[in-house]
Backbone bond lengths (Angstrom), bond angles and torsions (degrees), N, CA, C in turn:
res aa  C-N    CA-C-N  psi(-1)  N-CA   C-N-CA  omega(-1)  CA-C   N-CA-C  phi
1 M - - - 1.455 - - 1.518 108.51 -
2 S 1.306 117.08 119.09 1.455 121.82 177.42 1.524 109.22 -96.31
3 F 1.327 114.80 129.85 1.452 119.31 178.68 1.523 108.94 -142.77
4 V 1.317 114.96 161.87 1.458 122.07 175.25 1.523 107.69 -128.63
5 I 1.318 115.06 160.66 1.457 120.94 178.15 1.517 107.83 -111.55
6 R 1.315 115.41 128.94 1.463 121.04 -179.47 1.521 109.68 -133.78
7 D 1.333 115.52 170.51 1.459 121.22 177.57 1.531 110.79 -73.39
8 L 1.311 114.65 159.28 1.459 122.47 175.24 1.524 109.77 -63.18
9 Q 1.330 116.41 137.21 1.461 122.40 174.76 1.525 108.32 -117.52
10 S 1.310 116.51 157.79 1.464 119.81 -178.08 1.528 111.89 -58.50
11 S 1.320 117.50 -31.53 1.469 120.55 179.58 1.539 112.52 -70.61
12 D 1.334 117.26 -12.19 1.470 121.78 -179.82 1.523 113.20 -83.69
13 Y 1.325 118.03 -16.73 1.465 120.91 -173.45 1.525 114.13 -55.87
14 P 1.332 120.09 -46.23 1.471 118.18 -179.89 1.533 112.44 -59.30
15 F 1.334 117.38 -42.41 1.464 120.06 178.43 1.524 110.85 -63.95
16 L 1.308 117.30 -45.24 1.456 121.24 -178.30 1.525 111.22 -60.43
17 F 1.320 117.18 -51.44 1.470 120.50 -179.41 1.526 111.15 -61.89
18 N 1.318 116.82 -48.20 1.464 121.12 -176.56 1.533 111.31 -62.57
19 S 1.315 116.97 -48.96 1.468 119.62 -176.69 1.524 111.26 -68.49
20 W 1.319 118.25 -39.47 1.471 120.90 179.35 1.530 110.14 -63.36
21 M 1.335 116.10 -50.55 1.464 119.16 -176.70 1.532 111.92 -65.37
22 K 1.331 117.62 -41.93 1.471 119.99 -179.17 1.527 111.70 -70.93
23 S 1.323 117.70 -44.78 1.461 119.11 -176.66 1.526 111.19 -69.16
24 Y 1.318 117.74 -38.36 1.461 120.22 179.40 1.525 111.11 -72.72
25 S 1.320 117.44 -27.95 1.469 119.84 179.56 1.524 111.35 -64.02
26 K 1.333 117.10 -29.62 1.471 120.17 178.65 1.522 110.53 -60.55
27 E 1.316 116.92 -36.72 1.465 121.65 177.86 1.527 110.54 -83.92
28 F 1.296 115.76 -46.07 1.461 120.82 -169.53 1.526 112.78 -74.35
29 L 1.311 117.42 -53.42 1.458 120.49 -174.59 1.525 112.60 -71.49
30 D 1.327 117.27 -30.39 1.460 119.64 179.06 1.522 112.57 -68.41
31 K 1.318 116.87 -24.41 1.463 119.98 -173.46 1.527 113.52 -111.39
32 K 1.303 117.66 -5.59 1.459 121.14 -177.29 1.524 109.27 -125.81
33 N 1.298 115.75 156.91 1.452 120.77 177.67 1.532 108.57 -96.74
34 V 1.330 115.88 68.40 1.463 122.20 -178.00 1.526 107.82 -118.75
35 P 1.315 117.96 123.44 1.470 119.57 175.46 1.523 110.60 -59.41
36 S 1.322 117.01 140.61 1.466 120.67 -174.98 1.530 112.51 -59.86
37 Q 1.331 118.55 -34.73 1.464 120.15 179.44 1.531 110.68 -62.51
38 I 1.313 116.83 -42.70 1.466 120.58 178.31 1.527 109.98 -65.67
39 Y 1.326 116.44 -42.70 1.464 120.98 179.40 1.531 110.95 -58.85
40 Y 1.344 117.62 -54.91 1.461 120.73 -174.67 1.532 112.14 -66.10
41 Q 1.316 118.37 -42.43 1.469 120.12 178.34 1.520 111.07 -65.63
42 G 1.328 116.98 -44.03 1.455 121.01 -178.58 1.517 112.83 -66.35
43 L 1.335 117.24 -45.01 1.462 119.75 -179.83 1.519 111.20 -68.00
44 H 1.332 117.86 -38.32 1.464 120.30 177.94 1.525 109.99 -59.84
45 K 1.320 116.94 -45.89 1.467 121.64 179.14 1.531 110.94 -62.58
46 L 1.307 116.48 -40.42 1.455 120.89 179.53 1.529 111.59 -65.26
47 I 1.330 116.92 -46.01 1.469 120.63 178.70 1.525 110.30 -61.64
48 E 1.330 117.07 -44.76 1.469 120.78 177.92 1.522 111.71 -56.26
49 S 1.318 116.36 -42.24 1.466 121.21 -178.94 1.517 112.07 -73.18
50 L 1.299 116.79 -31.63 1.456 122.82 -175.46 1.528 112.80 -78.08
51 L 1.317 118.45 -41.31 1.464 122.56 -171.32 1.530 115.07 -54.90
52 P 1.330 120.28 -41.50 1.468 118.15 -178.30 1.538 114.72 -61.00
53 S 1.327 117.61 -23.40 1.462 120.13 -178.71 1.532 112.27 -99.77
54 C 1.326 117.11 10.61 1.462 121.15 -174.90 1.523 112.71 -117.94
55 V 1.326 113.98 164.38 1.451 122.34 168.62 1.522 105.57 -101.89
56 V 1.317 116.09 129.96 1.461 120.74 179.59 1.524 107.55 -123.94
57 K 1.323 114.82 126.70 1.463 120.99 177.42 1.517 108.30 -121.04
58 M 1.318 115.56 140.87 1.452 122.69 -177.39 1.531 109.56 -113.61
59 A 1.326 117.04 132.66 1.459 121.86 170.59 1.523 106.10 -93.35
60 V 1.324 115.38 123.77 1.466 121.23 -177.12 1.524 109.23 -131.63
61 T 1.321 115.89 159.67 1.462 118.68 179.01 1.523 109.01 -67.01
62 E 1.308 114.41 145.73 1.464 120.03 -179.48 1.527 111.78 -66.63
63 D 1.330 115.92 -31.93 1.464 121.08 -178.26 1.521 113.24 -75.71
64 D 1.332 116.29 -30.38 1.460 120.70 -178.20 1.525 108.28 -142.82
65 L 1.314 117.31 105.12 1.464 122.97 -174.68 1.526 113.44 -68.64
66 D 1.326 117.35 -3.23 1.456 121.33 176.31 1.531 112.49 -96.26
67 V 1.320 117.89 -6.27 1.465 121.61 179.68 1.531 107.69 -93.44
68 I 1.325 114.94 105.13 1.462 121.91 -175.16 1.527 109.60 -86.67
69 I 1.343 115.44 133.41 1.463 119.38 175.04 1.532 111.77 -115.04
70 G 1.331 116.62 -11.36 1.454 119.52 177.33 1.511 112.08 177.92
71 Y 1.334 115.86 174.88 1.463 120.93 179.05 1.522 110.65 -161.83
72 V 1.312 115.00 164.90 1.457 122.40 173.68 1.524 107.63 -132.19
73 V 1.325 116.00 141.11 1.460 123.39 174.33 1.526 105.51 -121.03
74 A 1.326 116.15 117.09 1.463 119.74 -173.57 1.519 111.08 -144.38
75 S 1.329 114.59 164.18 1.464 121.81 173.92 1.519 106.84 -148.46
76 S 1.313 116.74 -178.24 1.460 118.74 177.11 1.519 108.81 -134.43
77 D 1.312 114.37 155.23 1.454 121.20 -177.63 1.528 107.40 -145.81
78 E 1.339 116.26 100.51 1.462 121.80 178.62 1.528 112.25 50.03
79 N 1.318 116.67 58.56 1.468 123.95 176.77 1.524 114.39 68.44
80 V 1.308 117.65 15.15 1.459 121.83 174.49 1.526 107.14 -113.46
81 G 1.315 116.25 124.60 1.452 119.72 176.46 1.513 110.42 -73.58
82 V 1.319 116.29 137.08 1.459 121.66 -179.54 1.529 107.60 -119.71
83 V 1.319 116.01 116.45 1.463 121.55 179.65 1.521 107.76 -102.50
84 H 1.322 115.61 115.87 1.460 119.84 179.18 1.520 111.53 -88.43
85 Y 1.324 116.60 -36.98 1.460 118.87 176.83 1.520 109.80 -164.77
86 V 1.317 115.16 140.26 1.462 122.87 171.06 1.524 105.64 -126.47
87 Y 1.305 115.19 131.14 1.464 119.71 179.35 1.526 108.56 -134.11
88 V 1.323 115.29 134.15 1.461 121.98 171.90 1.523 106.34 -136.06
89 K 1.325 116.31 132.68 1.466 119.95 177.81 1.522 109.26 -53.99
90 E 1.333 115.66 142.54 1.469 121.11 -174.07 1.524 113.69 -52.75
91 S 1.317 117.83 -41.85 1.473 120.07 -176.61 1.528 112.99 -70.10
92 F 1.329 117.69 -9.40 1.463 121.56 -179.72 1.528 112.98 -112.51
93 R 1.317 117.19 7.36 1.460 120.49 -178.54 1.532 110.83 -75.75
94 R 1.329 114.55 157.49 1.468 124.10 179.50 1.524 112.49 67.36
95 L 1.328 116.01 26.99 1.466 121.49 175.78 1.528 111.37 -113.64
96 G 1.322 116.51 6.93 1.465 120.41 179.71 1.519 114.51 85.92
97 I 1.318 117.14 6.81 1.465 120.48 -177.32 1.519 110.77 -66.93
98 A 1.329 118.15 -44.46 1.464 120.79 179.73 1.531 110.73 -61.61
99 S 1.320 117.31 -41.93 1.469 120.59 178.36 1.523 111.02 -61.84
100 Q 1.323 117.10 -40.08 1.463 120.22 179.13 1.533 111.11 -70.74
101 L 1.319 116.94 -35.11 1.462 120.02 175.38 1.531 110.07 -62.85
102 L 1.331 116.46 -44.91 1.466 120.10 178.72 1.531 110.56 -61.70
103 A 1.311 116.74 -43.80 1.469 120.21 178.09 1.529 111.18 -60.79
104 S 1.320 116.95 -33.58 1.471 120.62 -178.25 1.531 112.91 -66.98
105 V 1.339 116.23 -19.43 1.470 120.59 177.00 1.527 110.64 -107.77
106 G 1.328 116.21 14.15 1.459 121.12 174.22 1.511 115.68 84.75
107 I 1.319 118.04 15.80 1.465 120.61 179.68 1.521 108.55 -102.63
108 E 1.321 114.38 117.36 1.458 122.33 -176.88 1.531 109.30 -118.27
109 P 1.344 117.28 157.29 1.474 120.44 -178.05 1.529 114.47 -59.54
110 D 1.322 118.58 -27.02 1.466 120.70 -175.18 1.530 113.97 -92.11
111 M 1.313 117.96 7.77 1.467 119.99 -179.98 1.524 110.66 -110.80
112 D 1.330 115.85 163.09 1.461 120.17 175.61 1.522 109.32 -75.32
113 S 1.312 115.94 134.61 1.457 119.94 176.39 1.523 109.02 -151.93
114 I 1.322 114.20 162.12 1.459 120.87 176.25 1.523 108.31 -130.75
115 F 1.323 115.82 158.36 1.456 119.90 172.79 1.522 108.22 -128.88
116 T 1.316 115.67 147.18 1.458 120.70 -169.86 1.525 114.13 -108.03
117 A 1.315 118.14 -11.09 1.469 121.64 179.31 1.518 108.28 -127.22
118 Y 1.320 116.74 121.98 1.459 120.54 -177.01 1.519 110.93 -93.34
119 T 1.330 115.40 128.74 1.463 121.86 169.18 1.519 107.04 -135.67
120 S 1.320 117.16 156.24 1.462 119.10 -179.04 1.528 111.33 -64.69
121 S 1.323 118.26 -40.84 1.467 119.20 178.28 1.523 110.61 -70.19
122 G 1.313 117.08 -35.41 1.464 120.35 178.39 1.509 113.30 -69.94
123 S 1.326 117.43 -25.39 1.464 119.86 -179.44 1.527 111.15 -65.86
124 E 1.325 117.93 -33.45 1.472 121.14 175.77 1.524 110.58 -65.25
125 L 1.310 116.06 -43.70 1.462 120.76 178.54 1.529 110.26 -65.17
126 A 1.322 116.80 -41.66 1.467 121.26 179.16 1.527 110.83 -60.71
127 A 1.317 117.48 -40.20 1.464 120.83 178.45 1.529 110.67 -64.96
128 K 1.313 116.26 -40.68 1.469 120.93 178.69 1.528 110.83 -62.46
129 F 1.327 115.94 -33.38 1.463 121.06 -177.98 1.528 112.51 -98.58
130 N 1.331 116.70 11.76 1.467 121.14 178.52 1.529 110.89 51.70
131 S 1.316 115.77 43.92 1.456 122.59 -174.74 1.528 110.59 -100.80
132 L 1.303 116.02 138.54 1.458 123.29 -178.25 1.525 109.97 -96.67
133 Y 1.321 116.52 133.30 1.466 120.94 176.53 1.522 109.06 -77.01
134 H 1.323 115.88 125.23 1.472 122.27 -179.52 1.530 107.43 -130.04
135 P 1.329 117.81 86.73 1.469 120.63 -174.06 1.526 114.18 -68.23
136 F 1.324 117.97 -16.00 1.462 120.10 -176.55 1.519 113.46 -101.92
137 Y 1.322 117.79 2.98 1.459 121.50 -179.14 1.530 111.15 -58.05
138 I 1.304 117.16 -46.92 1.466 120.50 -178.81 1.523 110.38 -66.58
139 A 1.316 117.47 -38.77 1.463 119.87 177.71 1.518 110.02 -60.45
140 N 1.327 116.89 -37.69 1.461 120.10 176.84 1.530 111.12 -66.83
141 M 1.337 116.65 -36.95 1.470 120.79 178.67 1.521 111.42 -67.17
142 F 1.321 115.63 -40.03 1.453 120.89 -170.88 1.525 112.50 -119.95
143 G 1.292 117.20 41.36 1.451 120.92 178.76 1.512 111.96 -54.04
144 D 1.342 116.63 -40.19 1.459 120.26 179.65 1.527 111.36 -68.74
145 L 1.317 118.31 -32.16 1.461 122.31 177.30 1.526 109.60 -62.23
146 L 1.323 115.85 -43.28 1.453 120.33 -179.49 1.521 110.88 -69.57
147 D 1.341 117.98 -39.09 1.453 121.52 -179.34 1.540 112.18 -65.51
148 N 1.338 117.18 -34.77 1.464 121.53 -176.62 1.524 113.12 -81.79
149 S 1.311 118.10 -5.79 1.463 119.98 -174.91 1.534 112.09 -85.37
150 R 1.299 118.28 -2.04 1.466 120.53 -177.31 1.496 112.62 -78.93
């Protein structure tokens, strides 16, 4: 499978939002007592607020740069890589695409990094990259966002 990594384009937003919310819901909603309406509205608002401060890279097929196979949403905080979400379509997993996406945003296995969204498939990748799960990192970033939602 030949693919290239490119920057996020405005036409990518529907895929990014849809895949992030649906794939994370498999982990989140199955294990928590959160009504789906609250989950989808809350996560959509969080992603919208998060994206402007992040680097987003898209893995796309080499033959058609509009065919997305995965992406990474990341930021940095004082020399620590922060991974907010990595997504690769199921049929393309275990081909090294996620590792290459992480490398494209400067996150390497030998550096300190954290991840903010826990998934069972992502936990394997996090271990490979010596990454620490920090579920409250985003809350610290957007404390005012959470306070204004009442």
